[in-house]
MISE-136207 format. One record per residue (C-alpha): residue in one letter; y, z, x. Coordinates in pm, whole numbers, plus 32768, in hexadecimal, padded with zeros to 4 digits. Example, Ala and Ser with C-alpha at 12.3 -4.5 7.8 and 13.67 -1.06 7.14 Angstrom:
residues 2
a7E3E830C84CE
s7F9682CA8557
***
This chain:
residues 786
m9EEF929E7033
k9ED793D87103
f9D6493EB70BC
g9D3192877137
v9DEC92CF727A
l9D22940872B6
s9BDB93497278
i9C3A9240737A
c9C8F9349747A
f9B4493F6743F
l9A7F92B37473
i9B3C926875B6
c9AEA93C1763D
c997B939875E5
n996D924A769C
v9A1092DF77CE
l991E940277D0
l97F0932077A0
a9864923178AD
a989A934579AB
p977B936D7AA9
l968994887A75
h965D95827B8C
y954B96817BA9
s95F597D27BA0
g94D298877C39
d947099437B01
f935398557AA1
s920A990F7A7A
f90BD990879CE
k8FF79A257947
r8EE499A37A2A
p8EDB98E07B73
v8EF797647B62
i8D9C96C97B5C
i8D7A95917C32
e8C6294947BF2
g8C0393747CD2
n8B0D925B7D1C
w8A5292F87E3F
n89AF91AB7EA3
l8AEB90E07EDE
p8B4C90FE804D
p8C50910780DD
f8CF791647F91
d8C1892767F01
f8AD592E77FA6
i8A11940F8029
n8A2E942181A3
d89189478829A
e896B95EC8270
g893095D580F7
k8AA295FD809F
p8B7E951E7FC3
d8C449430809A
g8CFF92E88090
y8E5092478067
n8E7692937EF2
m8E0693FD7F1E
e8EF89436803E
i901D93A37F76
i8FD5947D7E46
q8F8E95B77F13
t90CC95867FE2
i919E95677EA5
l9102969C7E06
n912397637F49
r928E97027F70
k92D0976E7E09
r91FC98A77E39
i9127984F7D0D
p8FC798E17D20
y8EA997EA7CEE
i8D3097CB7CE4
v8C6F969B7D5D
r8B37963E7C9B
k8A17956E7D1F
n899F94767C16
n894493097C04
f8A4B92197B83
s89C391F97A1F
t89BE937579F4
a8B1B93937A89
l8BA592967991
r8B04934C7870
n8B8894A478E0
v8CEF942878FB
r8CD2937077B0
e8C5494AF7704
g8D5A958D77A9
k8C6396497884
s8D1395CE79C0
d8E7C957D7A12
l8E97947C7B28
l8DDA935C7BC4
s8E2792127C6F
l8DE990E37B92
m8E298F6B7B9C
f8F1E8F027A90
s8EBF8E1D7971
n8F4D8DE87815
e8E0D8E6C7776
r8E128FA97847
a8F858FDF77FD
k8F2290167694
v8E4E914376F8
y8EF091D77832
r9050922178AD
f909F916B79F4
g918B91E37B02
s920B91387C3E
t914990277CED
i90C790BB7E31
k90128F817EB1
y8FD68E127E5F
i8E628DC47E83
t8DCE8C6A7EC3
k8C898C127E15
i8B988B417EE9
i8A368AB87EE5
v893A8B327FE8
c881B8A428037
r873589EB8156
k87CA89268278
n86D288068251
d873C87D080E5
r885686D180DD
s883B86857F6B
i893487917EF5
n8AA4873B7F2D
r8B3D87777DD5
l8AF8883A7C98
s8A4987157BEA
d894B87067D06
l88B088497C7F
k881387837B62
n869F87D17B30
k86A088C37C58
t86398A327C5D
i876D8B0E7C9F
g87698C847CE4
v88928D4B7C62
e88E38EC07C3E
n88D08F417AD9
s8A0D8FA27A15
t8AF28F0B7B1F
r8C118E137B14
s8B2E8D1E7BCF
l8A428D177AA5
d8B6A8CE979B5
i8BED8BBE7A7D
l8A9E8B087A7E
r8A788B407908
q8BDC8ACF78C1
e8BAE8992798D
k8A65895378D1
v89B388E67A0C
p8854886979A5
c8798893C7AA0
k86948A507A90
l87428BA07ABC
v86798CC67B43
l87268E1A7B24
e87158F0A7C49
n878C90717C80
s885C90197DB4
a88DB8EFA7E8B
l87EE8F717F9F
d86C08F2B7EC0
e874A8DCB7E7F
l87738D7A7FF1
k861B8DFF804F
k85708D1C7F53
v86498BF17FAC
s85EE8C25811C
r84798C3680C4
g84948AFB7FED
s84578BA67E9D
y85AB8B2B7E1C
d866789EA7E66
a87B18AA67E8A
g886F8BE57E3B
f89CB8C0E7DA2
c8A9F8D327E20
n8BDD8D9D7EDB
y8C348D06802D
e8C6D8E5880D9
s8B298EF08052
a8A608DC180C3
i8AF48DD28223
y8AAC8F488234
y893C8F2681D2
i88FC8DEE82A7
r897E8E9D83DE
k88DA8FEB839C
y87828F67833E
k87918E32841F
f87518D2B8314
n877B8C198418
n86ED8B098336
l88018B2F822F
k89518A82820E
l8A818AA68128
v8B02898C804B
d8C5F89A57FB2
l8C5588FB7E5B
g8DCF89057E2B
i8DC98A147D1D
a8F198AC17CF1
p8F298C197D98
q8EE28D3D7CAD
e8FCD8E697C83
y8F2B8FB17CEE
c8FEB90CA7C3D
m8FE6923D7BFE
a8F6E92747A9B
g8F34939279A8
h8F86940C784D
n90B194F4788F
e91FC943778A1
d92B995637932
l91C395847A4F
l91D0940E7A97
r934D94167A94
v934A952A7B99
m924A946A7C69
n931E932C7C56
q945D93DC7CC5
e93B3947B7DF0
f92FE93347E47
y944C927F7E66
a94CF93A27F33
m93A893738021
k93FE92038040
r95659259809B
d950E935981A5
g93F592868243
t92D2936681DD
f92399252810B
d924691548229
k919492468314
i907B927D8218
a905E910581D1
d905490AE8345
k8F4E91BA837F
w8E5F9129827D
f8EA78FB28273
k8F1D8F5083CD
p8DB28F06843B
y8D778E2D8303
e8EB78D628303
r8E918BEC830D
v8F948B5183F0
e8FE289F68375
v904A8925849D
p90D687CD8441
a8FF286AF84A4
i911086078561
v9115872A8654
y8FA986E986B0
w8FEC857586D8
v911985B587B8
l905986B1888C
a8F3085C488A8
f901684A6890C
l90CE85758A11
f8F8785F58A9E
s8EF384968AAC
l903184148B4D
a902D85258C54
v8EBC84E98CA1
s8EF583728CB0
l901E83958D9A
y8F56847C8E7A
f8E33838B8E94
i8F1D82628EC0
v8FC7830C8FE3
l8E7883739072
f8DF082139043
l8F21817190E4
r8F0782569211
k8D9B82019240
r8DE2809191FF
v8EE880879310
k8DFF812E9407
r8CDF804E93A5
t8DB97F1993BF
e8E247F79951B
r8CB97F9D9583
m8C577E5994D5
l8D6A7D979582
s8CF07E0796D5
q8B867DAB9685
k8BBE7C7A95A8
s8B777B7296AA
y8A3E7C219724
q89B77C6595C6
m8A027B039552
s89427A759676
l88177B579634
a881B7B0C94C3
l8824799694F2
k870F799B95F6
g86377A8C9532
g865C79C293F3
e8640787594A7
i8783780C9402
c886E770A9492
i89DB76DF942F
w8A7775899431
g8BB374DD93BB
y8C0A738F9323
d8D4F72DA936B
l8DC0722E922D
v8EA9714092E6
q8DB970CE93F8
k8C8770F49316
k8BCE71A0942E
f8AED72D6944C
y8B2873C39570
n8A9C750D95F0
i8B3C766295B4
e8A1C775095FA
s891076499623
d8872754A9709
r87F7746295F5
f88F97356963F
p896372AF9785
p8A8D734A983C
n8B6D723A97B6
g8AE3725B9657
r8A2771679579
s8AAD70769479
l8A4B708A930C
d89996F389319
d88C76F9F9446
q886F70EC93A0
l88057040925D
k87096F729323
l865470B7937F
i864771319214
h852F70D79125
p85976FAF9049
d855A70798F0B
d8644718F8F84
r876A70C3900A
h881E70C38EBC
l881672428EC1
i88DC72619004
l89CF714D8F99
d8A1071F68E49
v8A43734B8EEE
i8B4072BF8FEC
h8BF771FC8EDD
n8C1373298DF3
a8C6E741C8F0D
s8D8973358F7C
k8E1B73648E1F
g8DEA74DF8E2C
v8CAE74ED8D57
l8B9175B08DF7
p8A2175A88D8E
d89A676D08CC4
e8885770C8DB3
s87F8769B8EFD
i875575448F19
v861D74E28FD8
i85FD738E907F
r84F772EE915D
v8562728C92BC
e84AD71D693D7
p85717244950A
k848971C39619
g84217079957A
i82AD70C19592
g826070B1941E
t825C722993E6
w834672A192D5
e83F273F292EC
y847274A591B5
i85D8751591F3
e86947606910E
l880D75C29102
n891E76AB9082
i8A73760A9060
n8BD076A4906E
i8D2D761B90A1
e8E6476779167
h8FBC763890D2
s90F475CA9186
e9250765C9151
d929875679036
d915A75E08F85
t909C749E8FC4
v8F3C74989055
a8F60748E91D1
r8DF374889231
i8C9574D491B6
i8BC975E99256
g8A5576049222
t892876CC928F
h87E3762F92F5
k869476E192E3
d8538765C931D
v846176C091EE
t834075D39230
d823776E5922F
r82BF777D90F1
a82D776299048
m817275D190AE
e80F6771D9027
r81B776E18EE7
n812375858EC3
e7FC976118F00
r800577188DF5
i808276128D03
n7F5175368D43
l7E6B76618D22
l7F1476C78BDD
k7EEA75648B5D
k7D7775768BAD
y7D5776C68B04
k7E1E764589DC
t7D38751A89C1
i7C0675FB89CC
f7CAC76EC88D6
d7D0375DD87DA
n7BB9752087F5
a7AC776458803
m799B76378719
i79F8778E868F
g7B35781485F3
i7C0D78D586EB
i7D3179B9868B
y7E147A5B878E
f7ED17BA18748
d7FC27C4B8839
k7FAA7DB788AC
d80647E308773
g7F727D7A868E
w805A7C5A8627
l7FD07AFA8600
v80347A1A8725
d7F5478E7870E
i7E3478568645
n7D6477208686
d7D1976038595
l7BB97674853B
a7C3777CE84D9
c7D3E772583FE
q7C2976618351
l7B6277A2832C
f7C767846825C
n7D03770881B6
i7E487715827F
e7F0D75D18265
n804D762F831D
k800076E38464
e816D770884CD
r81CC77B28386
l80A678A083B1
l811378FD8513
d827479438495
s81F67A2D8381
h81BD7B608462
i80547BA483FF
s7FBF7CE38490
i7E527D1584EB
y7E687E788463
k7EE97E0C830B
n7DED7CF782E0
p7D027D1D81B3
i7BFE7C458263
l7BE27D2B8394
e7C547E7F830D
n7AEF7EF782CB
v7A807EC28435
l7BB77F4084EC
i7B7580B484FF
d7C93813485D6
a7DCC8077863F
e7E028170875B
d7CA4813F87E8
l7C457FD98796
r7AD57F9587E2
p7A1B7E4887FD
y796B7DD786BF
s785E7CD4867C
g77C77C8D852B
i77D97BC483EB
i78FE7C0D8301
e78E27BB48194
s7A407B3A8141
c7ACC7AED7FEA
f7C307A95805A
n7CEC7953809D
v7E3D79368148
v7F3378B38043
e808378138091
d8197784D7F91
g82D677AB800E
s832B785C8152
h824D798580FD
v80DF79A38164
s7FF37A9680B8
f7E827ADA807C
e7DE27A787F32
k7C867AC37EAE
r7BA4799A7E73
k7A8479737D81
e797279477E84
n793E7A207FB6
r792B798B810F
f78547A168226
i79007A0F8379
e78537A6884BF
t796D7B2E855E
k79AA7BBB86B8
i7AD77C978709
n7B1D7CAF887D
p7C3B7D9588E8
l7CA87D508A4E
y7D287E748B20
n7DD47E708C72
a7D7D7F448DA1
d7E4480678D0F
k7D6F80558BCF
q7E9A7FDE8B07
l7E607EDB89F9
e7EE67D848A56
c7E667CAB893A
v7D527C828838
i7C7C7B49881B
v7BCA7B1586CE
t7AC57A0286AE
g7A27798F856B
k791A789C8501
d78CF783C839A
m776878A48355
t7783787F81DB
e76AB774981C5
s75A077D682AE
i7594792581F9
n758E787B80A5
k746F779F811E
e73BB78D3819B
k73EC79718047
e737278357F9A
l724378228080
k71FC798F8039
i7210794D7EC2
e713678177EE1
k704078D97FB4
e703379EB7EAE
k700178E27DA1
a6EEE783A7E6D
e6E4779897EA7
e6E6379D77D35
a6DD8787F7CDD
d6CBC78B27DD2
r6C747A047D38
l6C7A79737BDA
k6B9678567C44
s6AA7794E7CDF
e6AA87A127B9E
f6A8478CB7ADE
l695478617BAA
a68B979B67B80
n690379A57A0C
m6880783F79F6
s673678A27A94
h671579AB7987
e679678D4786A
i66B177AD78C0
r658378847912
t658F793777C1
p6563780576DB
l6471776477D3
n6397789877D1
a639B78967655
i634477207646
v622C7739774A
g61A2787E76BA
f61957817754E
s611B76B875A9
s5FEC774B7661
l5FA5782F7537
l5FC777197439
g5E6E76807489
d5DBB77CB743D
i5E68781172F0
v5DA477BD71B7
d5E98784770B4
e5F7E772B7046
k609778196FEA
q609378B37142
k6083775971E1
l61BD76F77120
e626978367196
f620C77EA7302
v6283768272DC
s63CD7702724D
i63F677EC7376
i63A776CF7466
n64A575ED73B5
d65B776FA73B9
n6589773C752D
s657B75C57570
n66CA75A074BD
l675676CB7580
l66E1763276C7
l677474E57660
n68C475887615
i68C47631776C
i687674E47815
n698A743A774A
d6A82754977B0
i6A2A7519791E
l6A4E739E78FB
d6B9B73C87849
l6C0A74B17964
s6BB473A67A65
r6C7C72A6799D
i6DA373977989
e6DA073CB7B02
a6D8472517B35
g6EA0721A7A3F
t6DD7712C7964
i6DC871AA77FE
d6D6D708A7713
l6E12707F75BD
n6D746F9774BB
c6E6E6F9873A1
s6E326F147242
v6EAE6F4F70E1
f6DEC705B7023
d6E1471636F14
l6E6C72B06FB5
s6E0C73756E7B
n6CB372D36E7E
l6C9373246FF2
f6CE074946FA6
e6BD774996E93
i6AD274046F7F
s6B2E74F87091
y6B26761C6F9C
s69C675BA6F25
s694075A47089
l69EB76E27105
k69A377CE6FE7
d683577E2704F
m68AB7876719A
n692F79A670E1
s68097A9670F5
n68E37BCA70A9
p68E37C1D6F32
n6A257CEB6F66
i6AEA7BB16FBE
q6B677AC56EB1
f6B94795F6F2E
l6CAC78A96E73
c6D3977496E76
k6E9177086DE0
l6EFA759D6DA7
p706B75626D48
k702073FD6CD8
a6EF2735F6C31
k6F12722F6D0F
c6FD672096E55
l6FAF70C56F1A
i701070E07089
y6FE6701271C3
a6F3D70E372D2
d6DF871227393
q6D0C71AB728A
n6C07722F7380
r6D0B72E77452
l6D977390731C
l6C3773FD72BD
q6C0C7485741F
i6D54754A740A
l6CF475DA72B5
a6B987635732E
n6C1E76EA7464
l6D2A77A973A6
v6C4078127288
t6B25786E737A
n6C18794F743E
a6C8B79EE72F9
f6B207A427295
k6AE47AD973F2
y6C057BD173E1
t6BFF7C2C726C
e6B247D4671EC
k6B987D497083
g6C9C7CA96FA4
y6CC37B346FA0
v6CE779F8706F
k6DC178EE6FCD
m6DFA77877036
s6F1876B16FAC
y702275B5700B
l719275706FC7
c726274336FCF
v7395749F709B
e748A740B7196
d740672A57175
g72AB731A71CE
i717B73E6716D
k7158755871BC
i6FF275DD71B9
l6FD177537176
v6EA5783B71A9
e6EEF799E7139
d6E0C7ACE7169
t6E107C46713C
g6D6F7C8B728B
v6DC37D7373A9
g6F047CBD7409
i6F7F7C5A7562
p70607D2C7645
f71B87C957673
d71937C6677EC
c70507BA077B8
q70CF7AB476A8
t713D79A977A0
k701879CF7891
i6F0579957792
f6F4C781E7799
d6EFE7816790F
r6DA777AB7986
f6C9478B079A6
e6D6879B778F0
k6CB87A9077EB
i6D267BC4772B
g6C027CA8776D
s6B027C467871
l69DE7CAF7793
k6A257BA2768E
q694A7A6E769C
g69ED792A7710
t6A6B786D783F
g6BDE78BB7818
l6C2B77467807
g6C58770D7694
l6DCA77637676
s6E2476B577BC
i6D767579773B
c6E39759675F5
k6F7E75B276BB
a6F247481778E
i6EDD73B37652
i7024742375AE
d70E673D976EF
a704D727C76F4
c70CE724F758F
h722972CB7600
g720A73F8751E
k721B7571753A
i7122768D751D
g714F78047505
v70EC794C7466
d719C7A587399
s70DC7B9B73B9
t70FE7D0F7377
l70107DF97429
g6F217E9A732E
v6FA07DC0720D
g6F347C5E7257
s6F9A7B0E72E7
t700F79BA726F
f6FC378987358
w7088775C7316
a709275FD73A3
w71A074FE734E
f7196738E73A8
p7283727A7340
l7220715E7257
k72806FF4727B
k733E6F4C7162
e728D6E58707C
k733A6D2A711B
e72CB6D957276
v71676DC971F7
h71566C63716D
q71D66BD872B3
***
């Protein structure tokens, strides 16, 4: 029992001792001076001043405490990363450090000597950063190993962080545009901005909670002594003096917005009252002067403006003079006045008097025609009506002004008539006319221009705000909107104006249109653009005709050239067999040898046949040009015709390297066609094949396809270039000018096939050979019998 009581007493004494405040007795000492570390690039907290000495708020706090406690110390100059490492490894004793839970695991923290606000520094023209999330995808400069870097990493802001050695390096690169922003302390940013005149930078408060800036180290006894003396400095005012010295210039004074509003209101009220008083004083003086001159000024004004003032008595229905001599001294009745007014305008004056008597005034002045002297000359009079109320708020009388505007009305009528004439000319001109104002907006367009661009609704087009400078039809000829020059030429346009509901746009069309266009900008005497007149005339048909005439001319010239070549060729082709016939005929009488005679006769016969074929080709050509190709159709055996043609043509093959073949798909094939024309087609195709084949074979055959007969002549000759395969069926065309012939054979074949409503063509590979084919339809057996 006694032991338990003694134990309780011991515990109570320990609690009392532990709870009692600790006081430095003055016997604290180190074997060495206290080593102070600091971030020498963090003004106004820790930095090296212009004299190269450690300085700043933190340094002065720590040095003051150590001096007051008479503790010797050494100040080291290191960057912040090195300072942290030295304290952590026990090589240094004190430094100032922002508190965080992670750092509390490594360092011992003393009293908080300052709360620091973290802010963003960016360029003044950048309004995109107002909160922490706005830093996304931006490049942010931040000092290495600092609490600023820890905050950005803790918040996991998706931005590109670039580590710098100091806040000054951040701000320099932000000012130059290398970074989008920097993240640092408010006081440091203000210090550097003012010192280095970074006038293009601004501070943005992101609402981050202030950070505790504490004394830190690794020795708890030293920190306890520092804490006790720090609180003593707060009590005796030393701390406040140091804080005011370093942070008074950087304090942000938050003035409530209501104060500014109240001050602005009071200032505005005072200014308003001053000007009101000043205005009223001047108004009184001006009114006094106006009252003295009113009668004189009124008289001058009425005379200068040729304005008369009259009244109308609603009871007596009579007009009378106020400042006028328009009416007799005793006035003029309404009925007498109406007699002087144009019949078409009498209802105007009656309606105005009726409405004014009920207190309703016209929205604007009215113009009537009056004949005051009864000589048939109408004057245009402009009337302005007002009313005067009685004490019971009823209309007492009508007061009006009277002004002669005859000259102005005549000028207006002349302008209207002239505009009508111009409008008539504009709408009925033989060319399209488009009118743009000085800013390039479409104002008017005549009917012919609407037809030119397929515009059906002119009013909708004019309401669509079309600009001359954003017009795909004219954009290639308008060089400079600031210096618009006249233009004259033909524009090749591929656009139509398309209406889609209330919207009008430009749409490409399939065929281009050629428009003779003139752009005429009109300038005034001051060389300022007043309007732009664009005229257009559709030249598409004329230009297309010119193109067609040019093509026809080229064709005619080509035909003339081919005919010239044909005539030259004909003279040679006809002269050659004639010379042979005449020459061998004259020699035939002197030849005794029968064998030689037979040879000469054979030569004469061959050349006679050649000459006959040339003459037949020329005759067939004349029939083709006359459009009279005779077809004498009959029923015959096509296979037999091929055998006959093969027998007659094989003797023409004088080249032993060429094998002449005939392939018949059927032993007998009865058709209804022109037998002679088919023989002519076969002869021409086979003859051509022999001409252009040096070795290999020439094969003739036919096929029964597509309700018709297809004749085929295949060779292993030189082949035909692809670009010549369609031209060889034209007249006078030959592949190789040195080959014998008129160049009419294939064109005659084509004419015969066309007459039969068939088709002809060639499949050829250069250097391999060619296959000429001709297809013509066959009539059915029933049609043949009919």
